[in-house]
KEKE-3310 file (N, C-alpha, C; in steps of 0.2 Angstrom, whole numbers, plus 5000, padded with zeros to 4 digits):
npx = (5012:5025:5040:5053:5054:5058:5068:5073:5087:5090:5086:5094:5106:5104:5105:5096:5091:5093:5078:5069:5055:5053:5052:5059:5067:5082:5082:5068:5056:5044:5032:5023:5023:5010:5007:5002:5005:5018:5017:5025:5038:5038:5038:5051:5058:5060:5069:5065:5066:5070:5060:5050:5034:5029:5018:5018:5023:5018:5021:5034:5039:5048:5060:5059:5070:5074:5072:5081:5093:5092:5093:5106:5113:5112:5117:5131:5135:5133:5142:5154:5155:5149:5144:5136:5122:5118:5122:5116:5109:5108:5098:5100:5094:5093:5092:5088:5078:5069:5059:5057:5053:5041:5033:5032:5025:5014:5008:5004:4995:4985:4986:4993:5010:5013:5004:5010:5019:5034:5038:5045:5038:5022:5018:5026:5021:5008:5010:5015:5003:4993:4999:5000:4987:4976:4969:4956:4954:4944:4939:4938:4945:4940:4941:4943:4943:4949:4958:4976:4988:4998:4991:4980:4988:4995:4985:4981:4993:4994:4981:4983:4992:4985:4974:4963:4952:4952:4941:4935:4927:4916:4914:4907:4898:4902:4917:4918:4905:4902:4895:4895:4885:4881:4893:4894:4882:4884:4896:4890:4882:4891:4898:4901:4897:4909:4918:4934:4943:4940:4947:4951:4955:4960:4962:4961:4973:4971:4959:4957:4947:4941:4938:4925:4930:4926:4912:4912:4918:4909:4899:4906:4907:4894:4891:4899:4893:4889:4898:4911:4927:4937:4931:4928:4926:4939:4944:4955:4965:4973:4982:4990:4989:4981:4986:4993:4987:4974:4964:4963:4963:4971:4972:4960:4949:4942:4946:4953:4966:4978:4988:5003:5014:5027:5033:5027:5015:5017:5031:5041:5057:5064:5059:5052:5039:5023:5013:4998:4989:4974:4970:4961:4964:4976:4980:4976:4984:4999:5017:5027:5041:5057:5059:5068:5065:5061:5049:5031:5014:5012:5025:5032:5028:5035:5047:5063:5081:5095:5093:5091:5095:5098:5088:5076:5076:5075:5063:5054:5057:5051:5038:5037:5039:5027:5018:5022:5017:5004:4991:4978:4979:4988:4980:4970:4976:4980:4967:4962:4970:4967:4954:4954:4960:4951:4940:4945:4948:4935:4930:4936:4934:4932:4939:4937:4932:4937:4937:4929:4920:4917:4924:4925:4925:4937:4954:4971:4974:4970:4961:4959:4953:4957:4949:4952:4965:4978:4982:4996:5001:4995:5002:5015:5014:5011:5023:5032:5028:5034:5027:5024:5015:5007:5002:4989:4991:4983:4971:4959:4959:4969:4970:4977:4984:4984:4993:4992:5002:5008:5019:5016:5008:4994:4997:5005:4995:4986:4995:4997:4983:4982:4991:4985:4973:4978:4983:4971:4964)
npy = (4902:4905:4906:4903:4900:4908:4898:4887:4886:4899:4907:4904:4908:4921:4926:4921:4909:4892:4882:4891:4901:4910:4923:4924:4928:4929:4917:4920:4916:4924:4917:4906:4890:4886:4891:4904:4921:4928:4943:4951:4946:4949:4963:4965:4963:4975:4990:5001:5017:5017:5021:5028:5030:5024:5029:5031:5023:5019:5028:5028:5013:5005:4992:4974:4964:4952:4956:4967:4960:4952:4962:4967:4955:4954:4966:4965:4956:4963:4974:4966:4961:4970:4967:4956:4959:4957:4944:4937:4937:4931:4925:4917:4904:4902:4908:4926:4939:4948:4939:4931:4940:4945:4933:4930:4942:4941:4929:4933:4943:4937:4936:4934:4932:4938:4948:4959:4974:4982:4995:5010:5016:5021:5033:5034:5023:5027:5038:5030:5023:5033:5041:5031:5026:5023:5037:5047:5063:5075:5065:5061:5060:5054:5058:5060:5073:5069:5060:5056:5068:5065:5056:5063:5073:5065:5062:5074:5079:5070:5071:5084:5081:5072:5079:5078:5079:5083:5078:5082:5074:5072:5058:5056:5063:5065:5058:5050:5045:5038:5026:5011:5010:5024:5029:5021:5024:5037:5037:5030:5039:5049:5044:5046:5046:5050:5047:5041:5036:5030:5035:5029:5027:5014:5013:5028:5040:5052:5052:5040:5031:5016:5012:5004:4994:4982:4983:4995:4992:4984:4993:5000:4990:4988:5001:5000:4992:4989:4999:5003:4997:5007:5017:5012:5014:5014:5007:5013:5010:5016:5008:5008:5009:4999:4987:4973:4977:4975:4961:4954:4949:4958:4959:4953:4961:4967:4978:4987:4991:4991:5000:5001:5006:4995:4997:5001:4995:4982:4981:4980:4982:4999:5010:5002:4996:4992:4988:4982:4974:4971:4957:4960:4973:4976:4979:4992:5001:5009:5008:5020:5022:5016:4999:4987:4975:4958:4949:4947:4953:4964:4967:4976:4989:4992:5004:5006:5006:5009:5003:5002:4987:4978:4981:4979:4966:4959:4959:4946:4941:4950:4947:4934:4935:4941:4931:4920:4925:4926:4932:4935:4935:4946:4957:4956:4959:4972:4978:4976:4984:4997:4998:4999:5011:5020:5019:5023:5037:5042:5043:5054:5070:5084:5079:5074:5061:5056:5045:5031:5020:5007:4992:4986:4997:5004:5004:5003:5016:5030:5044:5060:5075:5089:5099:5117:5115:5115:5104:5102:5107:5097:5086:5090:5093:5080:5074:5080:5072:5060:5053:5048:5054:5058:5068:5071:5079:5084:5090:5104:5106:5098:5082:5076:5060:5042:5028:5011:4998:4981:4981:4988:4989:4986:4993:5004:5011:5015:5023:5033:5038:5043:5054:5062:5065:5073:5083:5088:5094)
npz = (4961:4974:4966:4971:4987:5003:5011:5024:5023:5017:5027:5038:5033:5032:5044:5054:5065:5061:5057:5062:5058:5041:5045:5056:5072:5081:5093:5096:5087:5076:5074:5083:5091:5090:5078:5078:5076:5086:5093:5100:5097:5084:5084:5089:5077:5071:5070:5078:5086:5103:5117:5112:5105:5090:5078:5065:5055:5043:5034:5028:5029:5042:5040:5042:5051:5044:5031:5030:5031:5019:5009:5012:5010:4996:4992:4995:4985:4973:4976:4976:4963:4951:4939:4942:4942:4930:4927:4937:4952:4969:4982:4998:4996:4983:4965:4962:4955:4943:4938:4949:4959:4953:4953:4967:4971:4963:4968:4981:4978:4971:4958:4941:4936:4924:4924:4931:4932:4937:4948:4956:4966:4972:4966:4954:4948:4946:4937:4926:4923:4920:4910:4901:4897:4884:4877:4871:4864:4874:4882:4900:4916:4931:4948:4966:4978:4989:4986:4985:4983:4973:4965:4960:4953:4944:4935:4930:4924:4914:4907:4902:4892:4884:4879:4887:4902:4919:4932:4948:4961:4976:4986:4997:5011:5024:5030:5041:5043:5031:5020:5011:5002:5000:4994:4982:4976:4973:4965:4954:4949:4944:4934:4917:4899:4893:4902:4905:4914:4930:4945:4961:4978:4988:5002:5010:5013:5018:5025:5031:5027:5020:5004:4995:4985:4978:4976:4969:4958:4952:4949:4939:4930:4925:4920:4909:4900:4884:4879:4867:4866:4867:4873:4885:4903:4914:4929:4940:4954:4968:4978:4989:5003:5007:5003:5010:5022:5022:5022:5008:4991:4981:4967:4963:4965:4956:4950:4935:4935:4947:4958:4968:4980:4988:4999:5011:5020:5017:5020:5011:5003:5003:4989:4980:4970:4962:4948:4944:4931:4924:4913:4902:4901:4896:4883:4883:4888:4886:4885:4894:4897:4891:4894:4904:4907:4903:4892:4889:4892:4906:4908:4899:4903:4914:4920:4914:4917:4929:4944:4962:4964:4974:4983:4976:4972:4984:4987:4987:5000:5009:5006:5009:5023:5027:5023:5031:5043:5040:5031:5034:5048:5050:5045:5054:5066:5064:5062:5075:5083:5077:5079:5093:5094:5088:5096:5108:5105:5102:5114:5120:5126:5116:5105:5088:5078:5062:5054:5048:5060:5057:5054:5041:5033:5035:5039:5043:5046:5056:5057:5065:5074:5085:5095:5093:5090:5078:5065:5063:5075:5084:5081:5084:5098:5102:5099:5109:5119:5117:5107:5091:5078:5062:5049:5036:5020:5009:5011:5014:5027:5035:5044:5059:5062:5066:5064:5064:5065:5063:5071:5082:5098:5110:5121:5115:5108:5119:5126:5116:5116:5129:5128:5118:5124:5134:5127:5122:5132)
capx = (5015:5031:5045:5058:5052:5063:5067:5077:5094:5091:5085:5100:5112:5102:5107:5091:5093:5090:5072:5064:5051:5056:5052:5061:5072:5086:5079:5061:5053:5037:5027:5024:5022:5003:5006:5000:5011:5021:5018:5031:5044:5037:5041:5058:5061:5061:5074:5062:5069:5068:5057:5045:5028:5029:5012:5018:5027:5016:5023:5039:5040:5054:5061:5060:5077:5075:5072:5087:5098:5092:5096:5113:5116:5112:5122:5138:5136:5134:5149:5160:5155:5144:5141:5131:5116:5117:5123:5112:5110:5105:5097:5104:5091:5093:5092:5082:5077:5062:5054:5055:5049:5034:5030:5031:5020:5007:5005:5001:4990:4980:4987:4998:5016:5013:5000:5013:5024:5037:5040:5049:5034:5015:5018:5029:5016:5002:5012:5015:4997:4989:5002:4999:4980:4974:4964:4954:4953:4938:4937:4939:4947:4936:4944:4941:4948:4952:4964:4982:4990:5001:4986:4977:4993:4997:4979:4981:4998:4992:4976:4986:4995:4980:4968:4958:4951:4951:4935:4936:4921:4916:4911:4903:4897:4906:4920:4916:4898:4901:4894:4897:4879:4882:4899:4893:4877:4887:4900:4886:4879:4896:4901:4897:4899:4915:4923:4939:4946:4938:4952:4949:4960:4958:4962:4963:4978:4968:4953:4957:4941:4942:4933:4922:4932:4923:4906:4913:4920:4902:4896:4909:4906:4887:4892:4903:4889:4887:4903:4916:4933:4941:4926:4927:4928:4944:4944:4962:4965:4979:4981:4996:4987:4977:4990:4995:4984:4968:4964:4959:4967:4971:4971:4954:4944:4938:4949:4957:4973:4980:4995:5004:5021:5027:5037:5023:5012:5021:5037:5046:5063:5062:5060:5049:5032:5020:5007:4994:4985:4970:4972:4957:4965:4983:4980:4973:4989:5005:5023:5030:5048:5060:5059:5074:5062:5059:5043:5025:5010:5013:5032:5035:5026:5040:5052:5070:5086:5098:5089:5094:5093:5098:5081:5070:5077:5074:5055:5052:5058:5045:5031:5037:5038:5020:5015:5023:5012:4997:4988:4972:4981:4991:4975:4966:4980:4979:4960:4961:4973:4964:4947:4955:4962:4945:4935:4948:4947:4928:4928:4940:4931:4936:4942:4932:4935:4935:4938:4923:4921:4916:4931:4925:4926:4943:4960:4976:4975:4964:4961:4955:4955:4957:4946:4956:4972:4979:4985:5004:5001:4994:5008:5021:5013:5012:5031:5034:5026:5037:5022:5025:5009:5008:4996:4988:4992:4979:4964:4959:4960:4972:4969:4982:4982:4988:4994:4993:5004:5009:5025:5013:5005:4989:5000:5006:4989:4984:5000:4995:4977:4983:4994:4980:4968:4981:4983:4964:4962)
capy = (4901:4908:4902:4900:4902:4909:4892:4887:4888:4906:4911:4903:4912:4929:4928:4919:4902:4886:4880:4897:4903:4914:4930:4923:4933:4925:4915:4921:4917:4928:4912:4901:4883:4885:4894:4910:4926:4931:4950:4954:4944:4953:4970:4964:4963:4982:4994:5008:5021:5015:5026:5032:5026:5026:5027:5034:5019:5018:5034:5025:5008:5002:4985:4969:4961:4947:4960:4971:4955:4950:4968:4967:4950:4956:4972:4962:4953:4969:4977:4962:4961:4974:4963:4951:4961:4954:4937:4933:4938:4926:4925:4911:4898:4902:4915:4930:4943:4950:4933:4928:4945:4945:4927:4931:4947:4938:4924:4937:4947:4933:4938:4930:4936:4942:4954:4964:4978:4984:5002:5012:5019:5022:5039:5032:5018:5031:5041:5025:5022:5038:5043:5026:5024:5026:5042:5051:5070:5076:5061:5063:5056:5057:5057:5063:5078:5065:5056:5059:5073:5061:5053:5069:5076:5061:5062:5081:5079:5065:5075:5090:5078:5068:5083:5076:5084:5080:5081:5080:5074:5070:5052:5056:5070:5065:5051:5046:5042:5036:5019:5008:5012:5031:5029:5018:5028:5044:5035:5028:5046:5053:5041:5049:5042:5051:5045:5036:5033:5032:5034:5029:5025:5008:5016:5035:5042:5059:5051:5033:5028:5011:5012:4997:4993:4977:4986:5000:4988:4981:4999:5002:4985:4990:5007:4999:4988:4992:5003:5001:4996:5014:5021:5009:5017:5010:5008:5013:5010:5017:5003:5007:5008:4993:4981:4970:4980:4972:4954:4953:4948:4965:4958:4950:4965:4970:4984:4986:4993:4992:5003:5001:5005:4990:4999:5003:4990:4976:4981:4979:4987:5006:5011:4997:4996:4987:4990:4976:4976:4965:4954:4963:4980:4976:4983:4999:5005:5009:5010:5027:5022:5010:4994:4982:4968:4954:4946:4951:4955:4970:4969:4982:4995:4993:5008:5003:5010:5005:5004:4998:4980:4974:4982:4976:4958:4956:4959:4940:4940:4954:4943:4928:4937:4942:4924:4916:4927:4925:4939:4937:4937:4953:4962:4956:4963:4979:4980:4976:4990:5003:4998:5001:5018:5024:5019:5028:5044:5044:5045:5060:5076:5089:5075:5072:5055:5057:5038:5026:5016:5000:4989:4985:5004:5007:4999:5004:5023:5033:5052:5064:5082:5091:5106:5122:5114:5113:5097:5102:5108:5091:5081:5093:5092:5073:5072:5082:5067:5054:5049:5050:5054:5061:5071:5071:5086:5086:5093:5111:5106:5091:5079:5072:5053:5037:5022:5005:4993:4975:4982:4992:4985:4989:4998:5010:5014:5018:5029:5039:5041:5047:5060:5066:5067:5078:5089:5091:5097)
capz = (4968:4974:4962:4976:4993:5007:5015:5030:5022:5016:5034:5042:5030:5033:5051:5058:5067:5058:5060:5063:5052:5037:5048:5063:5075:5085:5100:5097:5080:5077:5073:5089:5090:5088:5071:5078:5077:5092:5091:5103:5093:5077:5086:5089:5070:5069:5074:5080:5091:5110:5121:5108:5102:5083:5075:5059:5052:5037:5029:5025:5034:5043:5037:5047:5051:5039:5025:5030:5030:5012:5006:5013:5006:4989:4991:4995:4979:4969:4978:4974:4956:4948:4933:4945:4941:4923:4926:4941:4960:4973:4990:5000:4994:4975:4961:4962:4950:4941:4937:4956:4962:4950:4955:4974:4972:4960:4973:4987:4976:4968:4950:4937:4936:4918:4925:4935:4930:4943:4948:4962:4970:4969:4962:4948:4945:4943:4931:4921:4921:4917:4904:4896:4895:4878:4879:4866:4866:4876:4888:4906:4922:4937:4954:4972:4981:4995:4984:4986:4978:4968:4961:4956:4949:4938:4931:4927:4919:4908:4904:4898:4886:4879:4877:4891:4907:4926:4936:4955:4965:4983:4986:5003:5014:5030:5030:5047:5042:5025:5019:5004:4998:4998:4989:4976:4973:4971:4959:4948:4946:4942:4928:4911:4893:4891:4908:4903:4920:4937:4950:4968:4983:4992:5009:5009:5018:5021:5030:5034:5024:5015:4998:4994:4978:4974:4974:4964:4952:4949:4946:4933:4925:4923:4916:4903:4896:4877:4877:4864:4870:4867:4877:4892:4909:4917:4936:4943:4961:4972:4983:4993:5010:5007:5002:5017:5028:5021:5019:5001:4985:4977:4959:4962:4968:4950:4947:4929:4936:4954:4959:4975:4983:4992:5005:5017:5025:5015:5023:5006:5003:5000:4982:4977:4969:4957:4944:4942:4926:4922:4906:4897:4900:4894:4877:4883:4892:4882:4889:4894:4897:4889:4899:4905:4909:4897:4893:4887:4897:4908:4909:4895:4907:4919:4918:4914:4920:4934:4950:4968:4963:4980:4986:4972:4971:4990:4989:4989:5007:5012:5005:5014:5030:5028:5022:5037:5049:5038:5029:5038:5055:5050:5044:5060:5071:5062:5064:5082:5086:5074:5083:5100:5093:5086:5102:5113:5102:5102:5121:5123:5125:5111:5099:5083:5074:5055:5050:5050:5065:5055:5052:5034:5030:5037:5039:5048:5047:5059:5057:5070:5075:5092:5095:5095:5089:5071:5064:5064:5082:5088:5079:5088:5105:5104:5099:5115:5124:5114:5103:5084:5074:5056:5046:5029:5017:5003:5012:5016:5034:5036:5050:5062:5060:5069:5059:5069:5061:5067:5076:5087:5103:5113:5125:5111:5107:5125:5127:5112:5118:5135:5126:5114:5129:5138:5122:5121:5138)
cpx = (5022:5037:5050:5057:5058:5063:5072:5085:5095:5090:5091:5106:5110:5103:5101:5092:5089:5084:5067:5060:5054:5057:5055:5066:5076:5083:5071:5058:5046:5031:5028:5023:5015:5002:5004:5006:5012:5022:5024:5038:5044:5040:5048:5062:5063:5065:5071:5065:5066:5065:5052:5040:5027:5023:5012:5022:5025:5018:5029:5042:5047:5054:5062:5068:5079:5076:5079:5093:5098:5095:5103:5117:5117:5117:5129:5140:5137:5141:5155:5160:5149:5140:5136:5124:5114:5117:5119:5114:5106:5103:5100:5101:5091:5093:5087:5083:5070:5057:5052:5051:5042:5030:5028:5025:5013:5004:5002:4995:4984:4980:4991:5004:5016:5008:5003:5018:5027:5039:5044:5044:5027:5015:5021:5024:5010:5004:5012:5008:4993:4992:5001:4992:4979:4968:4962:4953:4946:4935:4940:4942:4944:4939:4941:4946:4951:4958:4971:4984:4994:4997:4983:4982:4995:4991:4980:4987:4997:4986:4978:4989:4990:4974:4962:4957:4951:4945:4935:4929:4922:4912:4906:4903:4902:4910:4919:4910:4897:4899:4895:4891:4880:4887:4897:4887:4880:4892:4896:4883:4884:4899:4897:4900:4906:4920:4927:4942:4942:4944:4950:4955:4957:4957:4965:4967:4975:4963:4953:4952:4944:4937:4931:4924:4928:4916:4907:4915:4914:4899:4899:4908:4899:4888:4895:4899:4887:4892:4908:4923:4937:4937:4925:4930:4933:4944:4952:4962:4972:4978:4986:4994:4982:4981:4994:4992:4977:4968:4960:4964:4966:4970:4964:4948:4939:4941:4953:4964:4974:4987:4997:5012:5021:5031:5034:5021:5015:5028:5043:5052:5061:5064:5057:5042:5029:5014:5004:4989:4981:4971:4968:4959:4972:4984:4978:4978:4996:5011:5025:5037:5050:5061:5065:5071:5059:5052:5037:5021:5011:5020:5034:5033:5031:5046:5059:5074:5089:5095:5093:5091:5093:5091:5076:5070:5076:5067:5052:5052:5053:5039:5031:5036:5030:5016:5016:5019:5005:4993:4982:4974:4984:4985:4971:4969:4979:4972:4959:4964:4970:4957:4949:4957:4955:4940:4938:4947:4940:4926:4932:4936:4935:4939:4936:4935:4932:4936:4932:4925:4921:4922:4931:4925:4932:4948:4965:4977:4969:4965:4957:4957:4954:4954:4951:4963:4973:4982:4993:5005:5000:5000:5014:5020:5014:5019:5034:5033:5029:5032:5023:5018:5011:5002:4995:4990:4988:4972:4965:4961:4963:4971:4975:4979:4987:4988:4996:4995:5006:5015:5022:5010:4999:4991:5002:5000:4986:4989:4998:4988:4978:4986:4989:4975:4971:4981:4976:4961:4962)
cpy = (4904:4904:4899:4903:4903:4903:4893:4889:4895:4909:4910:4908:4920:4930:4926:4912:4897:4884:4885:4898:4909:4921:4929:4928:4928:4924:4916:4922:4920:4923:4907:4894:4881:4888:4901:4915:4928:4939:4953:4952:4948:4960:4970:4964:4970:4986:5001:5011:5019:5021:5030:5027:5029:5024:5031:5030:5018:5023:5031:5019:5006:4995:4980:4967:4957:4951:4964:4966:4953:4956:4968:4961:4951:4961:4970:4959:4958:4973:4973:4961:4964:4971:4957:4953:4958:4947:4933:4935:4933:4927:4918:4904:4898:4909:4919:4935:4945:4944:4931:4934:4945:4939:4928:4936:4944:4933:4928:4941:4943:4934:4932:4934:4941:4948:4960:4968:4981:4991:5003:5015:5019:5028:5038:5028:5022:5035:5037:5024:5027:5041:5037:5024:5027:5030:5046:5058:5071:5071:5064:5058:5059:5054:5060:5068:5074:5060:5059:5063:5070:5058:5058:5072:5072:5061:5069:5081:5075:5069:5080:5087:5075:5073:5081:5081:5080:5083:5078:5080:5072:5064:5051:5062:5070:5058:5047:5042:5038:5028:5017:5010:5019:5032:5026:5021:5034:5042:5033:5034:5050:5050:5043:5045:5044:5050:5039:5032:5035:5030:5034:5026:5020:5011:5023:5037:5049:5058:5044:5029:5022:5011:5005:4996:4988:4979:4991:4997:4986:4987:5001:4997:4986:4996:5006:4995:4992:4997:5000:5001:5003:5018:5018:5013:5012:5012:5007:5014:5011:5013:5002:5006:5002:4986:4979:4973:4977:4965:4953:4952:4954:4964:4955:4954:4968:4976:4983:4987:4994:4994:5003:5001:4999:4991:5002:4997:4983:4975:4979:4984:4994:5006:5006:4998:4992:4991:4983:4977:4970:4963:4958:4970:4981:4980:4990:5004:5004:5011:5017:5027:5015:5005:4989:4975:4965:4951:4950:4953:4962:4972:4975:4989:4997:4998:5005:5007:5006:5007:5001:4991:4976:4975:4978:4969:4955:4956:4952:4939:4944:4950:4937:4929:4938:4935:4920:4918:4926:4931:4940:4939:4944:4958:4962:4960:4970:4982:4980:4982:4997:5004:5001:5009:5022:5024:5023:5035:5046:5046:5051:5066:5081:5086:5073:5066:5056:5050:5034:5021:5008:4998:4988:4992:5007:5002:5001:5012:5026:5040:5055:5071:5084:5098:5111:5121:5112:5106:5097:5103:5101:5086:5084:5092:5084:5071:5074:5076:5060:5050:5052:5049:5057:5065:5071:5078:5088:5088:5100:5111:5099:5088:5076:5064:5048:5031:5016:4999:4987:4976:4986:4987:4989:4995:5005:5014:5018:5024:5035:5042:5045:5054:5064:5068:5073:5084:5092:5094:5105)
cpz = (4968:4971:4967:4983:4998:5012:5021:5029:5021:5023:5038:5039:5031:5040:5056:5059:5063:5061:5062:5057:5048:5040:5055:5065:5080:5092:5101:5090:5081:5077:5079:5087:5088:5081:5072:5079:5084:5091:5094:5100:5086:5078:5086:5083:5068:5073:5076:5086:5098:5113:5118:5106:5095:5080:5068:5054:5045:5032:5025:5030:5035:5041:5043:5046:5045:5032:5024:5028:5022:5008:5006:5010:4999:4987:4991:4988:4973:4970:4975:4967:4953:4943:4936:4943:4934:4923:4932:4949:4963:4980:4992:4998:4986:4972:4963:4957:4948:4941:4944:4959:4960:4953:4962:4975:4969:4965:4979:4984:4973:4960:4947:4936:4930:4918:4928:4931:4937:4942:4954:4967:4968:4965:4955:4944:4942:4937:4925:4918:4917:4910:4898:4894:4889:4879:4873:4868:4868:4881:4894:4911:4928:4943:4960:4975:4987:4993:4985:4981:4972:4963:4956:4951:4943:4933:4927:4922:4913:4904:4899:4891:4881:4877:4881:4897:4914:4929:4943:4958:4972:4983:4992:5006:5020:5030:5035:5047:5036:5025:5012:4999:4996:4993:4982:4972:4969:4964:4953:4945:4943:4935:4922:4905:4891:4897:4906:4909:4926:4942:4957:4972:4987:4999:5009:5015:5021:5026:5033:5031:5019:5010:4997:4987:4975:4972:4969:4958:4948:4946:4939:4928:4921:4918:4909:4898:4889:4875:4872:4868:4872:4872:4884:4898:4913:4925:4938:4950:4964:4978:4989:5001:5012:5007:5008:5023:5028:5019:5013:4996:4980:4970:4958:4964:4962:4947:4940:4931:4944:4955:4966:4976:4987:4998:5011:5021:5023:5018:5018:5006:5000:4993:4978:4976:4963:4954:4942:4937:4924:4915:4901:4896:4897:4888:4877:4887:4888:4887:4889:4894:4893:4895:4899:4906:4903:4898:4890:4893:4899:4909:4905:4899:4912:4917:4919:4918:4926:4941:4956:4968:4969:4984:4982:4972:4978:4992:4990:4997:5011:5011:5009:5021:5032:5028:5028:5043:5047:5037:5033:5045:5055:5050:5051:5066:5070:5064:5071:5085:5083:5078:5090:5099:5092:5092:5107:5111:5103:5109:5124:5121:5120:5105:5094:5079:5067:5051:5052:5055:5063:5052:5044:5030:5032:5037:5045:5050:5050:5060:5062:5070:5082:5091:5097:5093:5081:5071:5065:5072:5086:5087:5084:5095:5107:5104:5106:5120:5121:5110:5096:5080:5067:5054:5039:5027:5012:5005:5014:5023:5036:5043:5053:5062:5064:5064:5064:5065:5066:5072:5082:5092:5106:5118:5121:5110:5113:5127:5123:5114:5124:5133:5122:5119:5133:5133:5121:5127:5138)
residu = (MET:LEU:ALA:ALA:PRO:VAL:GLY:ALA:ALA:ALA:VAL:ALA:ALA:LEU:GLY:VAL:PRO:ALA:GLY:ALA:ALA:PRO:SER:GLY:VAL:ALA:GLY:GLU:PRO:PRO:VAL:GLY:VAL:ASP:GLY:ARG:PRO:ASP:TRP:GLY:ALA:VAL:ARG:ALA:GLN:PHE:ARG:LEU:GLU:PRO:GLY:TRP:VAL:ASN:LEU:ALA:THR:PHE:TYR:LEU:ALA:PRO:GLN:PRO:ARG:VAL:VAL:ARG:ALA:ALA:VAL:GLU:HIS:LEU:CYS:ARG:GLN:ILE:ASP:ALA:ASN:PRO:LEU:SER:VAL:THR:VAL:GLY:LEU:SER:LEU:PRO:ASP:GLY:PRO:THR:GLY:TRP:PRO:ARG:VAL:ARG:ALA:ALA:LEU:ALA:ASP:TYR:LEU:GLY:ALA:ARG:PRO:GLU:HIS:LEU:ALA:MET:THR:THR:SER:THR:THR:VAL:GLY:LEU:GLY:VAL:VAL:TYR:ASN:GLY:VAL:ARG:THR:LYS:PRO:GLY:GLN:GLU:TYR:VAL:LEU:SER:GLY:ASN:ASP:HIS:HIS:SER:HIS:VAL:GLU:ALA:ALA:ARG:LEU:ALA:ALA:ASP:LYS:HIS:GLY:ALA:ARG:VAL:ARG:LEU:CYS:SER:TRP:PHE:HIS:ASP:PRO:ALA:GLN:ALA:THR:ALA:GLU:GLU:ILE:THR:ARG:THR:ILE:ARG:GLU:GLN:ILE:ARG:PRO:ASP:THR:ARG:VAL:LEU:GLY:VAL:THR:TRP:VAL:GLN:SER:SER:THR:GLY:LEU:ARG:MET:PRO:VAL:ARG:GLN:ILE:ALA:GLU:VAL:VAL:ARG:LYS:ALA:ASN:GLU:GLY:ARG:ALA:GLU:ALA:ASP:ARG:CYS:LEU:LEU:VAL:VAL:ASP:GLY:VAL:HIS:GLY:LEU:ALA:ALA:VAL:ASP:ASP:ASP:GLY:ALA:ARG:MET:GLY:ALA:ASP:ILE:LEU:VAL:ALA:GLY:THR:HIS:LYS:TRP:LEU:PHE:GLY:PRO:ARG:GLY:THR:GLY:LEU:VAL:CYS:VAL:SER:PRO:GLN:THR:LEU:ASP:GLN:VAL:ARG:PRO:THR:PHE:ALA:SER:PHE:MET:GLN:GLY:GLY:GLY:ALA:ALA:PRO:LEU:SER:PRO:GLY:GLY:PHE:LEU:ALA:PHE:GLU:HIS:ALA:PHE:ALA:LEU:PRO:VAL:SER:VAL:ALA:PHE:HIS:GLN:ALA:LEU:GLY:ARG:ALA:ARG:VAL:ALA:GLY:ARG:ILE:THR:GLU:LEU:SER:THR:ARG:ALA:LYS:ARG:GLY:LEU:ALA:ARG:ILE:PRO:GLY:VAL:THR:LEU:HIS:THR:PRO:SER:ALA:PRO:GLU:MET:SER:ALA:GLY:ILE:THR:CYS:PHE:SER:VAL:ARG:GLY:ARG:GLY:HIS:GLU:GLU:VAL:VAL:ALA:LEU:ALA:ALA:GLU:ARG:LYS:VAL:ARG:LEU:SER:HIS:ALA:SER:ASN:LEU:ASP:ARG:PRO:TYR:PRO:ARG:MET:GLY:THR:GLY:ILE:MET:ASN:SER:PRO:ASP:ASP:VAL:ASP:THR:ALA:LEU:THR:ALA:ILE:ALA:ASP:ILE:ALA:ARG)
# end
């Protein structure tokens, strides 16, 4: 459990009224008297530019007010005494540091603190993992062309060092029509005796498709029956767009290693991330950098060096913000908004939806295309209408995409749909 939760004293010292929930905002706490989130008050936590509908916040998430306050609270301590990073930094309710950060994240993920290494991003975490996996020459890393460039490149760079190779597959014919059965069947067929790593993405930023990680983990488990430890296929999951967008314990889905930045859907301070390693896999991953973090388990995998400690050590506040709202309610809100977006896009002539309609096969990212318009053109034309969209970059024909976070509203989605319909005419 969280070693030192963000309590009333900390909230008050961070500029939130006494008696408000940890994620409260002056005069309007996001959690109402019935325990349900007040989504309007949640929106008020964020400093998004007025007059715009912002559906690209998952790219680099804005921070809620209480997280900004925590970062500033820690920053003042470091500015006053830089040696405070060695003798101890504190949030208003008590000390903070790597033990507290790992305890908070472990509680959220369904892990134990010793299973976690801390990094600065998903990209750095993937580099730590692929460089560290004990690999024999001739073994392979199997990924998909729909995985993010950072994931594929981390595998390629490590393969060059280890005398291994990277093989890219396609797990489905059409992302919008993909099913768990199709994906698991294809993966089962593609795992070979020399497959050392199967790399998948929990929620693909290129298609919006949510991979059935639990079912995939079972396929990998069966493929490993009878294999020696050095030949075991390891399931590595890029979890950045599933963490805090999907109501599931990331550490309990069956992956050997889960990598995620915490500065997207979790609203963690920028420049923060994690690697969660299952206990049976710890001895299969070697450190790449000298670590400043003490302890056994996955701690030695954490890259050392001087970091933005005021950001890293404020992470427990981000976790508390989500826990105050409730993970299931957050995921439910995201699903509600993304379903509204998908249904609306499907009704617009000239628009093709590329993300599965089924909630269990998608999350907060919805990808689409507009007939006769390129992805950059769609994003630019939406911006002319005060709607911020984004687009993926790792496909031959990238898609425009909408990201529906808890700071968004049904009206935001409807405004974006109106703009897209105008663009499609």
